[in-house]
C-alpha positions in Angstrom: 0.0 0.0 0.0 2.9 2.3 0.8 4.4 1.8 -2.6 1.1 2.6 -4.3 0.8 5.8 -2.3 4.3 6.8 -3.2 3.5 6.2 -6.9 0.5 8.4 -6.6 2.6 11.2 -5.0 5.1 10.9 -7.8 2.3 11.3 -10.4 1.3 14.6 -8.8 4.9 15.9 -9.4 5.0 14.8 -13.1 2.0 16.0 -15.1 3.4 14.6 -18.3 3.5 11.1 -16.8 0.0 11.5 -15.4 -1.3 12.5 -18.9 0.5 9.6 -20.5 -0.9 7.1 -18.1 -4.4 8.5 -18.4 -4.2 8.3 -22.2 -2.9 4.7 -22.1 -5.7 3.8 -19.6 -8.4 5.3 -21.8 -7.0 3.5 -24.9 -6.9 0.2 -23.0 -10.6 0.7 -21.9 -11.6 1.5 -25.5 -9.8 -1.6 -26.8 -11.5 -3.8 -24.2 -14.9 -2.5 -25.1 -14.1 -2.9 -28.8 -13.0 -6.5 -28.4 -16.0 -7.3 -26.3 -18.5 -6.0 -28.8 -16.7 -7.7 -31.7 -16.6 -11.1 -30.0 -20.0 -11.0 -28.2 -23.1 -12.3 -30.0 -25.4 -9.4 -29.3 -27.6 -9.6 -32.4 -31.3 -9.1 -31.6 -32.4 -9.4 -35.2 -34.6 -12.4 -36.1 -33.0 -15.3 -38.0 -35.1 -14.7 -41.2 -33.4 -11.3 -41.7 -30.1 -13.0 -42.2 -31.5 -15.7 -44.5 -32.6 -13.0 -47.0 -29.1 -11.9 -47.9 
């Protein structure tokens, strides 16, 4: 826990590092959402719609 708090304090001293970590975190969350939606079978259309094409 102490190491984590020291890491947080160092982030306050380095705004560029804080921005880089926020950007990487946001990118990672977007990639996780993208991969989930691409791999999940979330189709709610009835089967006959697909058989027409």
